[in-house]
N, C-alpha and C positions, 0 to 999 in steps of 0.2 A: 504493499500500500504507499503510494507517494505521499508527500508532505501535504499537498494540497488537499486530496481526498481525506486524508487523517484529520485535518483541520476542520473541514465541513462536517466530518462524522462526529466529533466533539461538539462543535457549535450546535448540531441539531440536539444532541443530548442535554447540552445546558438549556437551549431553549424549552426543550420537553419538561425538564425539571421546574423551570420558571413558571412554565404554564400551570402545572399541577399545583405549585405553592401559590400561585395567583388564586386558583380555585379554593384552596384550603383558607386563604386570607379573607376571602369573600365570604365564606361560610361562616367564618368566625365573627366576622363584623356584621352578619345578618341576625345574630342570637339577640334577642330581646334582653334588655337589662334585668338582673334578677330583681332588682327594686330600684326605686327613685328617691332620692333623699333631697331635703330641702337645704342642704349644705354640701360642702365641698366633699368628695370622696375621701375619707379619712385614711383608706389604704394606701393612697397615692404617695402623700408624704411619709408614711411609715415605712413603705418599700422603698422609698429613695433613701431614707435615712439608713436603714438596715443594710441596703446592698451597697452603700458607700463606705461603711464601717465593717466590712467582713474582716473575720479573723482566720485563722490558718487551718480550722478544723471543718470536716465534711458536715458535722451537726449545726455550726453556723450557718453554713450555705444553705442547708437543706430547709432551715427555718424561714427563709426568705420566701421561698416557693409558695407556701400556701397563702401568704400576704398578698403576694402579686396575683394569685389566681383569683382570691377575693376582690381585690380591686378590679380585675378585668370582668368578673361577674356583674359588678356595679356600672363599669364604665369599658365596656367591650371594645370600643373605638379609641381609647387612649393610647397614643403612639408611645409615650414615655414607659407606659407599663408593658407594652410589648418589647421595646428596647431591653428594658431590665431584665425580663424573663429570657430573652436571648442571651444576654450576657451571662446570667447566673447559670443556665443550662450548660454552656460552654465551659465555665469555670468549673462545674462539678465533673464534667467529663475529665478535665485535666486532673483534677483532685483524684479521681478514681484510678486513672492511670499511674498516679504516684503510688496509692494504695496498693494496686495490683503489683506494682514492681516491687514493694517491700515485701509482699507475701509469696510470690512465686519464686521457684528455684531460679539459680542463676542461668541455666541453659534457656528456661522459658522466658526471662527477662530480655536476652539479648538476641535470640534466634527468632525470624520471622514465623509467628505463630498465630493461630486464631485466637481471637480476643474472647474474653468471656461474655455472657449473655447480657449482663449488666452493662459492661462497657459498651458492648454493640447497640443497646438500646439507648444509652445517653448519647452516643454518636449519632445515631438517628434523629433523636429528638433535637439535638443541637444544630443539626444540619437542616433540618425542616423549617426550625424558627428562624435560622438566617436566611433562607431561601424566602420565606414569608415576607421577612422585613424587606429584602430586596425587591420583591415582586411590588409591594406597596410603594417603595421609593422610585421604581421604574415607572409607575402609572403617574406618579407626582411629577416626576421629571418630564414626561412628555407633555403634560398639561400643567406646567408650574403655578402655583397660586402664591408662594411665598420665595424667598431668596433661594435662587437657583444654585449659587454657589455652595450654600448650606447643604442644599439637597444632594448635590454631587459628591460633597466631602462626605456625607453620612453613606451613601452608596459605596463611595471608594473604601471606606473602613469596613464596611460590612463584606466587602470583597476579600479584604485583607484575613477577616476572622475566618471566612471560609476557606481560604488557603491555608490557614494555619490547622484548621480540622483535617484538611486532605493530607497535609505533610504528616500529621500526627498518624493518620488512619493507615499509611503506608507500612508501618511496622507490623501490622497484623494481616497483611494480604499474603497469601501464600501462592494462589494462582496465577494472577496478572499483575506483578509489580510495574511492569512496562506501562500498563494501560493507565494505572493510577499516576504514575510520574508524567505520562502524557498530559492528563486531565490537569495535574498540578502546573506543568508547562503552559498549557493552553490559557490557564486562569491567570497565570503570573505575566504572560505575555500582554494579555488584554490590560492588565492593570499598568504595565510598563508602557503600552502604547498611549494610554489615557495620561501617564505622566509626561509623556513626550509631547503629546498634541495639545493637551488641555491645561497645562500649568506652565509656570515660568521656569521650570528645570529643564526645558527641552534642549537649551543650548549647551547644558552641561552634559547630556547624554550623547556624546560625540559618535562613539560605536554603534549604539543603540539606533540613531538617526540612519546610519549607513546601511542597516541589514534590517530593520523593521519598517517596511513601508506599507503594510496593509493592516488593516484592524482586525487582530484575530478574535473578534467579540462579537456580540449582539449589536442590532442597529442602533440600541441607545447609545452607545459610545460614539458612532458617526454622528448622531444627533447632537451630542455635546460638543464634539469638535468644531462643529460649524457655528456654534454658538460665540466663540471668541476668535480673537484675531492674535497675529503674532505679538503686537504691542500690547494687548489687554486680553491675556488668557482667562480662561474661566476661573481657575484657582491659582491665587498668587500667593504662593508659600514664602517667597523671599520679599514680601512687603516690608516696607521700613518700619521699625520699631516692633517687630513680631518675631518671635524665634519659630521657624519651620519644624514640623513635627522631626523627629529623630530617626523614625522609621523608613523614611523615603528611600534611602540607600538599600533597603531590604529587596526591593523588587528587581532591580539588575543583578543583585547578589543571589537571590533565589534562583533566577532563570540561569545564570552561570552554574551555579551547583546542581541544577537538575540536567543542564546539558553534558555535565561531569560524569553524573550517575548513569545517564543512558550510554555515554561513551564506554563506560566501563562494562556495562551489561551487554550491549549488542556490537561494540567495535564501532568504526566509521572512518571516514576519511581524516587524513592528517590535519586537514583545515578545521576540524572540529575542535582541536585543541585551542586554536586561534579565537573561535566563538567563545568558549569558556574564559580565555583570559581578557577578551574584550569586554565582556559583560561585567566580570569582576573588577576591572580597572574603572568602568563606568560607576560601579557602586564606590569605589574609592573616591572617585571624583564628587559625587553627591555628597558624600559623606564630609569630604574637605569644604565644600561649599557651604553646607550647614554649619560646620563648626567656625569657618571665618565668620560667617555673618553674626553667629552667637559671640564671638570675641569682640567684635566690633560694637555691639550693643553693651558688652561688658565694660569696655573702655568708656562708654558714655554714662556708665552707671544705671542703665535701663535693667539689666538683669544681672544676676550674681556672675561672679567671675569664674569660670572653669578651671578647675584644678586637677592634676592627674589622680588617679585612684591609686590609693596605697595598699589597698587589700580587697579581698573580695567581700562585697557587701549588698544588702537588699537594693539600696538605690543605685542607678547606672549612671555613669557620666555622660553628660550630653555627646561629647565627641566619642564616638565608638570605634575601636580598634578592629572590629571583627572582619570587616571586608579587607583591611589591609593585611591582617595575619591571614586570613584565607588565601589571598593571592600570593603572598610569599610562600605559603605553605605548598600550594600547587605548583610553584616554580620549583621547589625543592623535590616534589614527588615527579615531577617531569625530568629533572635533572639525573635522578636516581634510575629513570628508564633507560638512560644510556644516550647514544646518538640520535635516537628517534625523537626524544623529548627535550632535550637541552636548549636545540635552537629555538623552539617555541618560547621557551622561559626567558630566553635572552630578549626577545621582542618586548618585553615589559620590565625594563630595568628600574630599580629602586633608586640607586644613587649614581651610577657611572655605566658606560657601555660596556657590555659583556661579549668577549670573543671566544671563550672556551668554557667547558664544563666546570672546572674549579672556579674561575670568576664569577659565573652565574651563581653558583651555589654560595660563593663569599657574599655576592650582593644580596641575596636573599635572606642570609643570616642577618645582615646589616639591617634589612628591612624588620626581620622579626625582633631584633634587640630594640629597635625604635618602638615598636609596639609594648614592649615590656616596661620602656621608661615612660610612656604616657599611661599605660594601665597595668599596674601590678599584678593584676589577677589573670593575666596571660603568661606569667613566668612558668608556672606548671607546663602548659601547652607547649611553649617554646622548649623547654628542657626536654620534653618528650621527642619533639621533633629533632633537636641537636643529637640526642642520645640514638635515635633510629638512623641519622646519618652516620654517626660512628660505627653503628652495628653493620650498616650496609658496606661501608669501607673497610671493615675489621679491623677498627682501631681500638686496642683493647687497654691502653694505658690509663684512661680515666673511667673504665667501666665501675669500678667502685664507687667513684664519687658521683657518677650519674645514678646509681641504685639509691645513694643517701639523698640526692635532690628529688628524686621521683617520689620516693615513700614520703616525702614530707606532705605532699598533697594527698596521697592516697590515704594517709591517717586521718585527715579532715572530714568530719561527719557532714551529711548532706541536712540541709536546712530549708524547710519549705518557707515559700514567699508566696502570699495569695493576694488576689487583687485584679480584677479585670483590666487588660490594657490592649489597646488595638495595635500595640507595637509587636510584631511576629516574632522578631528575634527575642525581645525580652519575655515573651510567654514561653519560648521554647528553652531559653537559658534556665528557666526555673525547674525543669522537669528532673525528677530524679533519675529516670532511665539513662537520660542523656549524659548527666555527671557520672554515673557509674560506669558507663561505657567508656568515658574517657580514663577513669582510674583503672578499669581493667586492661585497657590498652596499655596503660603504663606498666602494669605488672607483667604483661606478656614482653613489652620490651626490655624490662630487667632480666626476665628469664631468657630472652633471646641472647642478652650479654653474657649471662651464665652459661649458656649452652655454647655459645662461640669460645669462650674460654676453656671450657672442658674439651672441646674438639681441637683447640689449638695445644693443649697440655696433652692430651691424649690421642696423637694421631693413629688413625686406623681403628679406633675403637668405636663401638656402636653406643651412641648418646641420644637418649630419649626423653629429654627434658621437654616438657610441653611448652609450646609457645603460641598456642590457641585453644579454643574450648573442644575441638573435635579430637586434638591430640590428647588432651586431659582425659577425655572419655574413653579414648582407645587404651590408654595407661590402666584405667579403672578395669576395663574389661578383661585385659590380657594378665593381669598380675597372677602368678602362681607362687606358691610356697616352696622354697629353696630347701633342699635336703643337704646337709652338711656331712663331711667326712668324720671318721671316729678319731677325735683329737680332744685334747684338755687345754680349756682356756682359764678355768678357775684356779689352777695351781701351776706355780712354776719353782722347782727345786731352787733352793737358795743358793747352791754353788753354781747354778747356771745364770743367775740374774745379772751379773756383772757383764759377762759376754754378750747376752741378749741385749742388753741396755746400750752397750757400745754399738752393737749392729743397728740399732733404732736411732741413735744419735748419728751416725754415719748415713742413714738412709735420709732423715731429715735434712742433713748437709747437703746432699747431692740434689735433692729436689728444690733447693732453696734458689729457683730462676725467678726472673723478672715476671713471667707469666704464671708461675707457680705461686708466688707471693700475691700478685693480684687475684688468683683464683682463691687463695686462702682467705683474704680480706672479703671478698664478695660471698664466700660461704658463710662467713661468721655474720656478716650483716644481714643475709637472707634468714638464716636460723634466728637471729634477734626479732627481727620483724615478724617473723611467723608467731612467735609468742606473744608480741606486743600489740599486733594488729586485731588479735581474735575479740571477738565480741558476739556471745553467743545469742544475744537478743537481736543482732543484726545479720541477716542472711548474707548480704554481701561481704561483710568483714569476715565473718565465718568461713565462706567459700574462700576468699583471698589466704586466710591462714592455711586451708586445707590445699590449695594450689601449690602455696610455698612448699609445704610439707612433701607433697607428691614430687616436686622438681628436686628437693634436697634428697630424697630418698632415690631418685634416679641418678643424682649426681653421686652419691655415695657408691651406689650399684656400679656405675660406669667406672669409677676410680678403682673399686675393688676388683672388677672382673679384667681391667686392661692388662693384657699380656699374660692371662691366666693359661696354663698349659704349657708354656714354653719353658725351657730350662736351659742352662747353659752346661759348658763341658765338665763341670764339677757336678753336675745334677742338681745344681741350686736352682730353685725355682726362679722365673724371672722377678727382677726387681719392682716391687708395688709402686704404682703411681701416687697411692695415697700414703702420705708420710703420716708420723706421729702426731704433728699438729693438728692435721685435718681429722684424723681419728679422734682426738680430744673434742673438737668442736662438734662432731657428729654425735659422740656418746652424751655430752652434756646437753645437747639439743634435746635428745630423746628424754632425759631426767627433766629438763625443763617443761617439755611437753606433759609429762605426767602431772608435773607440780601445777600446771596451769589449767588442765581440763579435767585431771583425773580419769577414772574409769566409768563415770556414770554417762557419759555420752557416747552413745553406740559407734557412730561414724567416725567421731574423733579416736575412739580406742582402736578401731579396726585399722586406721591409718598409722596411729602411733606404733602397732604391731609391726606393720609393713616396714616402717622406718627402722625399728628394732632389729628386724630379719636382715636389712641391708648392712646395719652397723656390725652385726655378728658375722655377716660374710667378709666385712672388711676386717674384722679383728682375726679372723681365720686366715686371711692372706698375710696379714703381717705376722703372725704367731709362727706360721711355716716356714716363711721367709727367714725371719730372723734366727730361728733354731737351725735350719739348713745352713745359713751363711756361716753360723758359729760352730758348725760340725758338731751339733747336739742332736739327741734323739728325744722328741717330745714325749711326755707321759701320756699314756693312754687314759682315756675318760669317757664321759658318756656318750651316747650315739649322736645326739643333736645339742650342741650347746645353745645355751640360752643366753638373753641379753644381760643377766647377771653375771655371767662368765665374762662378757666382754668388759663389763665394769670392773669386775676384779682383776682382769689383765691390764686394765688402763691403771687403776690405783696401785698395782705392783711396780709399775715403771715411773710412776710420776712422783717426782721429789716434792 
């Protein structure tokens, strides 16, 4: 299906929905009032006051709905009550999504899955109410009886609300993600076309003006465009003495983001990357124009002075770094694709002309650092991106430092912020699912660095540290108990201890390479974070601890198995890759896990036993090697050593 026929199909679907919504709106307005009052509708003021003072709980939100419904039963044609009802249902939908996210398992949170019946019902109700308000505004715009600019802005913001609902809905669509992205693209382009033709921001959208010639929307937009002129647009957001809405940059931004998602899903010509970059650059220019206007007003003392954000807070700075950050992030991603991507990234330089891949990456990093200077809440995202760059180029020198910086943000707890806003980015930024996705991505980057160090230190060894959810689930399904040979770990003859200790010390000295030291530091930090991040009342933090435990178990197992089965001419087993310091780290980690969680949590108990099994395997490897290297014969013992034997072996040779 070509782009023209697809646009016609989406336009027909949009008009059909608006037609049905118009019928529902007419039916609702035809209902006779429940009663007539000799005074003003008391529920109007009450609903307005309650909905403007909403708190962060679902209970507070739901108390407003009966009040609004009672008001509509008395005044079914009251526009303000219909607007309040639409906003409240949309906010309840967002809150329910946060609640579902907190209750579901991690796999259900972040995989595309069917939503619950409650969430589906709330989405349908919020969407229908939004379309009903659009239908009513559509009729008013065709035959305006009041300020046309006011009506146009109301419809503009209602369309933004619908776009938010669609972008949230795509998380639960299994069958046809492309269709929902196409619908979101169609809606966003119609709003962008309106911003281009009917407002005073048209001259700022230079790339959009080149590629968006026809209106991808209903005939109402064409009607609105003919009402203004180039010198007198319908909506003047840049009017002297007024601050333009902070969300205008979102329209080219979301079009660019959807273009990028569609490109990753279905591929396309190389110039598709130019479209993504062009729209994101337009978003940056719109944000800059709005910010410059706000700064000019601040100089005159008409508005408060804009200051950089020093930390994550509920109130957002007027100048938003998101389009700038996303543009530079995309440039980095294109550079990591190699020769195919970096020439496109070089077409949108931040500071200077880029003539190579390394120059383009350095220029993009400079832009990312500028975002952090203006808005400190982007520090975690920028650190995550820089760590992924070092992971891609296999730079392990600062791996341990990146783990420390990334886990600083992972430990922060999520805080809900409630209140309706027509700002799409502000609404999406508050979602728990989005914030936890960023944190989970940071965890997997840390584990990617850990896996890379293991592969660097253990060439040829099989390393199964999970770096995504699928790898995590495969490890869970494939784990099997390990049977050990007939050895004794709990007892070492006093006459043998000096020789064995010398071999242990020699082993540690031989493993003291730069990569080995970095691996030791990272293992210690991950073990520390696994016991500190846990919170059994928080599913996400508990899962993070479980994920770290599984990664450490695989790391211990990989180090214990590396070179297993090989022997030199003296018939001494191959020197273990896991030295004494690492063995101490893993053994103490198992003890800390027992002290942190105990045995009452079944899932944690099972994972502790798996980690202990890997530690026992490592202890066996050290035990066999040191005795063989010292020309000693180990004492025979029980068939399967236990973790207590591994601890006794550690205590025997720990001064």
